[in-house]
LUMDOFI-352309 format. One record per residue (C-alpha): residue number from 1; x, y, z. Coordinates in steps of 0.1 Angstrom, whole numbers, m for minus. Example, Ala and Ser with C-alpha at 12.3 -4.5 7.8 and 13.67 -1.06 7.14 Angstrom:
// LUMDOFI-352309
1;123;m45;78;
2;137;m11;71;
***
This chain:
// LUMDOFI-352309
1;m69;106;334;
2;m105;118;339;
3;m116;95;311;
4;m98;65;327;
5;m114;72;361;
6;m148;74;345;
7;m142;41;328;
8;m131;25;360;
9;m163;38;378;
10;m185;25;350;
11;m168;m9;351;
12;m174;m12;389;
13;m210;0;385;
14;m217;m26;359;
15;m201;m53;381;
16;m223;m44;410;
17;m255;m41;389;
18;m274;m74;386;
19;m278;m85;350;
20;m313;m84;337;
21;m328;m108;313;
22;m328;m94;277;
23;m360;m77;267;
24;m371;m52;241;
25;m390;m20;246;
26;m422;m34;232;
27;m419;m69;247;
28;m415;m87;214;
29;m408;m124;215;
30;m371;m132;217;
31;m350;m162;206;
32;m352;m189;233;
33;m316;m202;233;
34;m292;m172;229;
35;m314;m141;229;
36;m285;m116;227;
37;m265;m107;196;
38;m232;m89;201;
39;m227;m66;171;
40;m199;m45;157;
41;m215;m16;140;
42;m203;3;109;
43;m195;34;129;
44;m158;41;124;
45;m152;65;153;
46;m128;56;180;
47;m149;63;211;
48;m175;38;197;
49;m149;11;189;
50;m165;m17;209;
51;m194;m42;206;
52;m230;m34;212;
53;m257;m58;225;
54;m290;m63;207;
55;m320;m85;214;
56;m326;m113;188;
57;m363;m115;178;
58;m377;m150;176;
59;m383;m148;138;
60;m346;m139;132;
61;m332;m166;155;
62;m322;m190;127;
63;m307;m164;103;
64;m289;m142;130;
65;m258;m163;132;
66;m223;m151;141;
67;m206;m135;110;
68;m237;m124;91;
69;m245;m89;81;
70;m273;m72;100;
71;m290;m38;102;
72;m296;m23;136;
73;m311;8;151;
74;m282;28;165;
75;m286;60;186;
76;m316;77;199;
77;m339;48;192;
78;m315;21;205;
79;m310;23;243;
80;m284;m5;243;
81;m253;16;244;
82;m235;6;276;
83;m236;33;301;
84;m270;46;289;
85;m256;71;264;
86;m276;80;233;
87;m258;86;200;
88;m274;98;168;
89;m301;76;153;
90;m312;56;124;
91;m305;22;109;
92;m268;13;102;
93;m250;m18;90;
94;m231;m42;112;
95;m219;m78;118;
96;m229;m102;145;
97;m197;m114;162;
98;m213;m135;190;
99;m246;m149;203;
100;m250;m147;241;
101;m274;m158;268;
102;m274;m125;286;
103;m261;m89;283;
104;m239;m68;305;
105;m264;m40;301;
106;m292;m41;326;
107;m318;m20;306;
108;m340;m30;277;
109;m322;m39;244;
110;m331;m28;210;
111;m339;m56;187;
112;m321;m65;155;
113;m339;m47;127;
114;m329;m70;98;
115;m306;m98;89;
116;m293;m85;55;
117;m280;m119;44;
118;m277;m153;61;
119;m242;m157;45;
120;m215;m157;73;
121;m188;m134;60;
122;m169;m125;92;
123;m154;m155;110;
124;m134;m155;142;
125;m101;m156;124;
126;m108;m126;102;
127;m123;m107;132;
128;m91;m113;152;
129;m69;m101;123;
130;m89;m70;118;
131;m88;m62;156;
132;m50;m67;155;
133;m46;m44;126;
134;m68;m18;142;
135;m48;m19;174;
136;m15;m17;155;
137;m25;14;135;
138;m45;31;163;
139;m77;28;142;
140;m112;15;147;
141;m123;m21;140;
142;m152;m8;118;
143;m127;10;95;
144;m106;m22;91;
145;m136;m43;84;
146;m146;m19;56;
147;m113;m27;40;
148;m114;m64;48;
149;m150;m74;38;
150;m161;m64;3;
151;m195;m49;m3;
152;m223;m74;m7;
153;m237;m83;m41;
154;m269;m103;m39;
155;m266;m121;m73;
156;m230;m132;m66;
157;m241;m144;m32;
158;m270;m165;m45;
159;m247;m186;m68;
160;m231;m217;m53;
161;m193;m219;m53;
162;m176;m249;m71;
163;m164;m279;m52;
164;m128;m276;m40;
165;m102;m293;m62;
166;m78;m319;m49;
167;m43;m307;m40;
168;m19;m306;m70;
169;13;m327;m71;
170;44;m313;m55;
171;64;m293;m81;
172;100;m296;m92;
173;120;m266;m77;
174;130;m256;m113;
175;142;m219;m114;
176;143;m217;m76;
177;176;m236;m78;
178;191;m203;m90;
179;190;m190;m55;
180;209;m202;m25;
181;186;m223;m4;
182;158;m217;m29;
183;152;m254;m36;
184;151;m261;2;
185;125;m233;6;
186;101;m249;m20;
187;107;m283;m5;
188;98;m270;30;
189;66;m256;16;
190;56;m289;0;
191;64;m307;33;
192;41;m284;53;
193;68;m262;67;
194;66;m225;75;
195;99;m209;63;
196;102;m171;62;
197;123;m155;36;
198;132;m122;19;
199;137;m130;m18;
200;158;m108;m41;
201;147;m119;m75;
202;169;m121;m105;
203;160;m97;m134;
204;137;m111;m159;
205;101;m122;m162;
206;105;m155;m143;
207;95;m140;m110;
208;58;m146;m117;
209;63;m183;m124;
210;85;m186;m93;
211;57;m173;m72;
212;33;m197;m88;
213;57;m225;m81;
214;58;m216;m44;
215;20;m215;m44;
216;18;m249;m60;
217;41;m264;m34;
218;20;m249;m6;
219;m13;m263;m21;
220;4;m297;m25;
221;8;m298;13;
222;m30;m293;17;
223;m28;m257;28;
224;m38;m223;12;
225;m17;m195;m2;
226;m21;m158;m6;
227;m2;m135;m30;
228;m5;m97;m29;
229;10;m75;m56;
230;9;m37;m60;
231;m12;m33;m92;
232;m34;m50;m117;
233;m7;m57;m143;
234;16;m78;m120;
235;m16;m95;m107;
236;m25;m105;m142;
237;10;m120;m147;
238;8;m141;m115;
239;m27;m151;m125;
240;m15;m163;m159;
241;14;m182;m143;
242;m10;m199;m118;
243;m34;m209;m145;
244;m6;m224;m165;
245;7;m244;m135;
246;m25;m253;m117;
247;m52;m251;m144;
248;m84;m231;m143;
249;m106;m228;m111;
250;m79;m235;m86;
251;m72;m199;m75;
252;m91;m166;m72;
253;m81;m132;m86;
254;m91;m103;m63;
255;m85;m69;m79;
256;m106;m37;m81;
257;m107;m40;m120;
258;m127;m72;m118;
259;m159;m53;m108;
260;m180;m57;m77;
261;m200;m88;m86;
262;m170;m109;m99;
263;m148;m98;m70;
264;m174;m107;m44;
265;m181;m140;m61;
266;m143;m148;m61;
267;m141;m137;m25;
268;m170;m159;m14;
269;m154;m189;m31;
270;m123;m183;m9;
271;m145;m178;22;
272;m165;m209;16;
273;m133;m230;11;
274;m139;m238;m26;
275;m106;m221;m35;
276;m74;m222;m15;
277;m52;m198;m34;
278;m56;m161;m39;
279;m37;m135;m59;
280;m47;m99;m57;
281;m39;m63;m50;
282;m39;m44;m17;
283;m73;m53;m2;
284;m65;m90;m8;
285;m42;m89;22;
286;m74;m97;43;
287;m86;m125;20;
288;m101;m153;43;
289;m80;m182;29;
290;m86;m214;49;
291;m56;m233;64;
292;m33;m205;53;
293;2;m219;46;
294;19;m191;27;
295;17;m154;23;
296;36;m136;m4;
297;41;m99;m10;
298;58;m87;m42;
299;76;m53;m44;
300;68;m42;m9;
301;84;m8;m15;
302;56;3;m40;
303;34;30;m25;
304;3;12;m37;
305;8;m13;m9;
306;m1;14;17;
307;m39;19;19;
308;m52;55;15;
309;m81;49;39;
310;m79;50;77;
311;m62;34;95;
312;m37;32;66;
313;m25;m4;69;
314;5;m15;49;
315;5;m49;31;
316;39;m60;43;
317;30;m53;79;
318;m4;m70;77;
319;11;m101;61;
320;37;m103;88;
321;9;m102;113;
322;m9;m130;95;
323;23;m151;93;
324;28;m148;130;
325;m8;m154;139;
326;m14;m184;116;
327;22;m197;119;
328;25;m199;81;
329;53;m193;57;
330;62;m158;46;
331;79;m147;14;
332;87;m111;6;
333;100;m107;m30;
334;113;m79;m52;
335;139;m71;m77;
336;151;m45;m53;
337;153;m45;m15;
338;137;m21;10;
339;152;m12;43;
340;123;m30;61;
341;132;m62;42;
342;168;m58;52;
343;157;m54;88;
344;137;m87;87;
345;168;m105;76;
346;192;m87;101;
347;168;m95;130;
348;167;m132;121;
349;130;m131;115;
350;135;m141;79;
351;162;m158;59;
352;177;m143;27;
353;170;m159;m7;
354;196;m145;m31;
355;216;m156;m60;
356;254;m159;m62;
357;272;m129;m77;
358;281;m148;m108;
359;245;m156;m114;
360;235;m119;m108;
361;261;m106;m132;
362;250;m131;m159;
363;213;m121;m156;
364;217;m84;m153;
365;223;m59;m181;
366;253;m37;m185;
367;247;m4;m166;
368;265;28;m176;
369;263;63;m161;
370;262;99;m173;
371;270;124;m145;
372;269;161;m142;
373;305;165;m155;
374;297;145;m186;
375;266;166;m193;
376;285;198;m189;
377;310;187;m216;
378;284;172;m238;
379;270;197;m263;
380;244;173;m276;
381;230;169;m241;
382;227;206;m236;
383;209;211;m269;
384;186;180;m269;
385;186;168;m233;
386;198;134;m245;
387;235;127;m237;
388;257;113;m264;
389;262;80;m245;
390;224;76;m242;
391;218;85;m278;
392;244;59;m289;
393;229;33;m267;
394;195;39;m281;
395;207;39;m317;
396;225;6;m311;
397;197;m10;m292;
398;171;m1;m319;
399;190;m24;m343;
400;180;m54;m322;
401;147;m45;m306;
402;127;m20;m285;
403;143;6;m263;
404;128;17;m230;
405;131;54;m220;
406;121;61;m184;
407;112;97;m174;
408;102;107;m138;
409;71;127;m148;
410;42;124;m170;
411;28;152;m192;
412;46;176;m216;
413;67;200;m195;
414;54;195;m159;
415;77;220;m142;
416;92;253;m155;
417;117;278;m140;
418;132;311;m149;
419;161;305;m173;
420;182;332;m157;
421;179;326;m119;
422;162;291;m119;
423;134;304;m97;
424;103;281;m102;
425;76;297;m123;
426;44;301;m103;
427;9;312;m109;
428;0;348;m99;
429;m34;338;m86;
430;m26;308;m64;
431;12;304;m64;
432;8;270;m80;
433;35;257;m105;
434;31;267;m141;
435;34;240;m168;
436;35;240;m206;
437;4;228;m225;
438;5;208;m257;
439;m4;240;m277;
440;26;259;m263;
441;7;280;m238;
442;12;282;m200;
443;m13;271;m174;
444;m14;265;m136;
445;m12;229;m125;
446;m34;238;m94;
447;m61;262;m104;
448;m60;257;m142;
449;m58;294;m151;
450;m38;303;m182;
451;m8;326;m181;
452;m2;348;m211;
453;24;373;m198;
454;46;356;m173;
455;78;372;m159;
456;100;363;m131;
457;93;380;m98;
458;129;376;m86;
459;150;389;m115;
460;124;401;m140;
461;134;376;m167;
462;110;366;m194;
463;125;333;m206;
464;117;299;m192;
465;135;266;m190;
466;122;231;m181;
467;130;218;m147;
468;117;183;m156;
469;106;173;m190;
470;75;151;m191;
471;69;118;m210;
472;50;134;m239;
473;77;160;m245;
474;104;134;m243;
475;85;113;m269;
476;83;143;m292;
477;120;150;m289;
478;129;113;m295;
479;106;112;m325;
480;126;140;m341;
481;159;124;m332;
482;148;90;m346;
483;123;98;m373;
484;120;63;m388;
485;113;46;m354;
486;78;44;m339;
487;75;60;m305;
488;50;48;m279;
489;42;62;m245;
490;30;45;m213;
491;17;65;m183;
492;m13;74;m163;
493;m36;82;m193;
494;m27;49;m211;
495;m6;22;m196;
496;7;m4;m220;
497;10;m40;m207;
498;33;m54;m234;
499;51;m43;m265;
500;64;m64;m294;
501;100;m74;m302;
502;102;m49;m332;
503;124;m19;m329;
504;105;10;m311;
505;111;37;m285;
506;89;32;m255;
507;87;63;m232;
508;73;55;m198;
509;69;69;m163;
510;82;48;m134;
511;60;19;m127;
512;42;20;m160;
513;69;2;m181;
514;54;m25;m204;
515;70;m59;m207;
516;88;m63;m241;
517;87;m96;m259;
518;122;m110;m255;
519;132;m81;m233;
520;143;m46;m242;
521;176;m41;m261;
522;184;m10;m240;
523;170;13;m214;
524;176;50;m208;
525;169;63;m173;
526;167;101;m177;
527;166;129;m152;
528;178;108;m123;
529;184;139;m101;
530;146;145;m101;
531;140;113;m81;
532;172;115;m60;
533;166;152;m51;
534;132;147;m34;
535;133;159;2;
536;123;125;16;
537;140;99;37;
538;132;72;11;
539;143;92;m20;
540;174;71;m27;
541;157;38;m19;
542;127;46;m42;
543;149;58;m70;
544;169;26;m69;
545;138;5;m68;
546;123;23;m98;
547;156;20;m118;
548;160;m17;m110;
549;123;m23;m119;
550;129;m8;m154;
551;164;m23;m159;
552;151;m58;m149;
553;131;m57;m182;
554;162;m54;m203;
555;181;m83;m218;
556;212;m96;m200;
557;247;m86;m208;
558;252;m117;m229;
559;224;m107;m252;
560;237;m71;m254;
561;213;m54;m230;
562;225;m20;m219;
563;211;5;m194;
564;222;42;m193;
565;213;61;m161;
566;216;99;m162;
567;226;106;m126;
568;258;114;m107;
569;278;82;m106;
570;293;88;m72;
571;259;86;m54;
572;251;55;m34;
573;219;45;m53;
574;237;48;m87;
575;266;27;m75;
576;242;1;m62;
577;225;0;m97;
578;258;m3;m115;
579;268;m33;m92;
580;232;m46;m91;
581;234;m47;m54;
582;201;m36;m39;
583;207;m57;m7;
584;240;m39;0;
585;223;m5;m4;
586;195;m15;19;
587;219;m28;46;
588;239;4;46;
589;207;25;47;
590;195;5;77;
591;228;10;95;
592;226;48;90;
593;190;49;102;
594;199;29;133;
595;225;55;142;
596;200;83;137;
597;169;66;152;
598;149;67;120;
599;123;41;109;
600;122;12;106;
601;146;9;136;
602;123;32;155;
603;85;34;154;
604;69;67;145;
605;35;83;144;
606;25;116;126;
607;0;138;143;
608;m14;166;122;
609;m39;193;129;
610;m44;230;136;
611;m18;245;159;
612;m40;249;190;
613;m58;216;187;
614;m25;198;181;
615;m9;214;211;
616;m39;204;233;
617;m38;169;220;
618;m1;164;226;
619;m5;179;261;
620;m33;154;270;
621;m19;122;255;
622;m1;98;280;
623;28;87;258;
624;52;60;268;
625;81;72;289;
626;106;66;261;
627;86;86;235;
628;102;116;219;
629;81;144;202;
630;97;161;172;
631;80;194;163;
632;54;205;158;
633;63;223;125;
634;41;237;97;
635;31;210;73;
636;23;211;36;
637;4;178;35;
638;m33;173;40;
639;m38;138;26;
640;m15;108;22;
641;6;113;m9;
642;m10;145;m20;
643;8;179;m15;
644;m12;207;m1;
645;m24;233;m27;
646;m35;268;m20;
647;m72;268;m14;
648;m71;234;3;
649;m84;233;38;
650;m57;218;61;
651;m68;193;87;
652;m91;215;109;
653;m79;249;98;
654;m56;272;80;
655;m26;269;103;
656;m19;231;101;
657;11;217;119;
658;26;182;122;
659;44;166;151;
660;63;133;148;
661;63;110;179;
662;92;85;180;
663;96;55;202;
664;124;28;203;
665;117;m8;193;
666;93;m26;216;
667;72;5;224;
668;53;7;192;
669;22;m10;206;
670;22;13;236;
671;25;43;214;
672;m5;32;192;
673;m26;25;223;
674;m18;59;239;
675;m27;78;207;
676;m58;58;201;
677;m70;64;237;
678;m63;101;235;
679;m81;104;201;
680;m111;85;214;
681;m114;107;245;
682;m111;138;223;
683;m139;126;200;
684;m161;116;230;
685;m159;152;242;
686;m169;165;207;
687;m136;183;201;
688;m131;165;169;
689;m161;182;153;
690;m145;216;157;
691;m108;209;148;
692;m97;176;131;
693;m65;160;144;
694;m53;131;123;
695;m31;103;136;
696;m11;80;113;
697;12;52;125;
698;43;46;104;
699;37;74;79;
700;51;67;45;
701;64;103;42;
702;83;119;71;
703;104;143;51;
***
């Protein structure tokens, strides 16, 4: 309340104060026409999330156009902060967003120090999108612009972009006819329509070509298209499909692997209008495609779609914003189906694009299960961790081609426990989990110390068992079981893109499965309980998505493709895999979350910080009347996706806690606005320097 009253008083004072002509301290000559530049500075703190006015020197008049990068003096040497405040000092980067004839600030304005480049990189459309994303996620505009505009590369900027190619011809719907209303969707794109759809793709490699076909139909209408995928490998597949359909030079590939110069050169080609189609990873969601007609997101449940930098935007949500703002088509595709995708269909915002059940059964492999009861009766499974059914499926599959083995963890033996009481084995120094090294010794996964004389603190036992066996250990065991068959691994250290059609065992962690030529003959999905047993709201959904992602690479039932999943067959995600019904699973999950008030039916924000600072923050924030605070409770997370380790400094102190703030549908914008206002006021008082309180809208992990 005091901050709001101060803001009101300042607004009234400025309204009564006569506006002075822009001038600089030293009386330098100014631009004659529009002598004031409104600048957004690269200062990503909430209480400075506004524009600042600078005088435009006469010599910079021509170059200082809206959208260009500039350097300005900000702080002690720049008395243009409205209200007369002085913040820091020195030269910082920024963007000109507008040229004006006069300033609201009556005092002397600091002059622009430098126009870094005359290339306009921030247009009105991108600025509006960045502001909308910042408001939705309770973040600052400067932080969003850091994600949206890539770093400058002078050599790439100096090179001209090619002339735009003429629109391609409208394509034949081809494989889109496999889906109900699929051909109509493509025809609408070619006719300049803006359909919105949630697409459950049939298993197989055709998904990339189907996306390329939708892009071609959009380009044929004279509009642009944007495709965002979770990683570089699927981006390469869509890139290859677009080159095959459109030819070279008609689209841009925006991925981090391309390098700074090439990525900036491709981005500039899009910005200048030379290229009208883009495929890329997460940051490409902000690509400045002209006359945008279609946005596509593939596999929206992948965690890579959520940015790890503030304000943590999610690709699906940003592309929904773009579809609404630009009135363009929207396509969300995946082999699986997230709860958020099911909600889009249920709300009527998007239509479903699915195949008939007969088509699904014909394209999917045969799925068989091995449950706890089967493992208890299976002597081979107890001895070798490979159930008899899985062993038989692998042996039969190797007669016809490669066999995929999915394990939930990388490494050798990532987690160990006491054989007698099942108590997790932990380091004596930091309480971190012990794991087995390749040489047979033990070491801590957190501090790296070796452990030569471990014994259980609970029962005194000296024998260990594996809680989860890693990819390298699994590959070693399979190599002994099938000595004449080559074994290859794919994981964080070395991710394979493709494998040949020759018989081989391919051991992979989830998400790193290579594509096999002609498809895998069989797939073994081991240790399903490790993914289903995670204490997370999305555990079942994520497990099903990872299983379907691996099973979609297997040949169909007609070609003998078989999938064996080692998990309790009565569980809902396992049943959904057997029936190949991810949509039904997502619909049931959505109904349950609606009853309990869980996201995405409700909107949530996670507020994390030291106990005292968090309590003070929650006491001062003016939440919407329908908001509900859950907690605070002690938290074990300091960064998105990374568990807290002993020795880590929690946000602001040793006693970190987290509170969840929940609001019903329709109050999400009010919640974000209230939290942003409170955080800005806290930073303005300097409280954020003593104890950090983090705010995250729509957290990926709520427990």
